[in-house]
N, C-alpha and C positions, 0 to 999 in steps of 0.2 A: 527550476525544472528544466531538464535537458530534453525531454521528449515532447515534440510538438505534434507531429502528425502520426500518431500511432495507429497502425492498421489492424485493430482488434476491437470487437464489440462483445463485451461480456454479457452473459445471459442472466436473467432473473435478478436476484439481489447481490450479484457478484460485483466486485470493485477491483480495478487494476491499480496498483500502487507502485511507484518508483521508490525503492528504499533509499534513505539517506545513508551515505557512506559512514562506516564506523570511524571513530577517532583513531588517529595514528600515535598520539601521545597521551599520557595521563596528565592530570592537572599539575603535577610536579615536574613535568617535562621529560618523563621517561618514555623512550620510543618503544612501542609495543610490536612484537612480531605478529604475523598474520595468524598464527596459531592461538595467540592470547586475546585476540580482538573479540568483542562480544558481537553476537548477531544483531544487525540493526533491527530496532522495533519502531522506527519512525519512517515516514515516508510521505510523498505527495500523491494525491489522487490524480491519475491521468485519464481514466475512463470509467464509466458507470454503466451498469445494466439498466433496463427499464423498470426494475422493481419486482418484488415478489408478487406472484399472481395469487390473489385472494380467492376464497370460495365463491364470492359474489361475482367473480369475473373481472374485477377491477385490479389495478396495479397499485401496490403500496408505494408511497414516495420514499425515497432514500433520504437519510438525515445528513448525508455528506454530499459535496459537490466537487467538480473538477477543480483542481488547484488547492483544495484544503490540505493542510498538513495533519496527519493522523498518527495515533499510537496504536499498535496492534500486538497481539500475543507473540511470544518469541518463536514458537513453532507452528503458528497458524498459516493456513494458505499453502499455495503451490508456487514454487520458484520456477520461472521459465525465462527464456531469452527470446526477444522479439526484435527483429531488425538491429541486432547487435547490443540491445539494451537488456539488463537484467531487471525483470519486474516480478511482482508477486500478485497472484490473483487469489482474493479471499472473499468470503461472504461478508455482508455488512455486519453480521452479528459477531464476527471475529475482530472487528474494530472496537478498541476499548475506549478511546476518547478522541476528540477533535481538539487540536491545539489552537487556542485563541491568541490573536496578536494583540 
């Protein structure tokens, strides 16, 4: 993870993810141009919101935490740049899975 002191606090059940860069080569060693690279679908969680506000007035706990590697939908979330870093802000429901080590 390259981002340490991110100056952003997401709201509700939103999560800030730093995408993992796409591969430059195929498994066979072929160099891919930028136009042929897949959009990244993996990243590291760098910031969390407090959780979704429930009807009871309590906050739901998020199932991911800062530092987790996650897989998310290809076109989900919003891509933004903060302090020179490209990040993605998405809802917790846009996260498909947590990668286990």
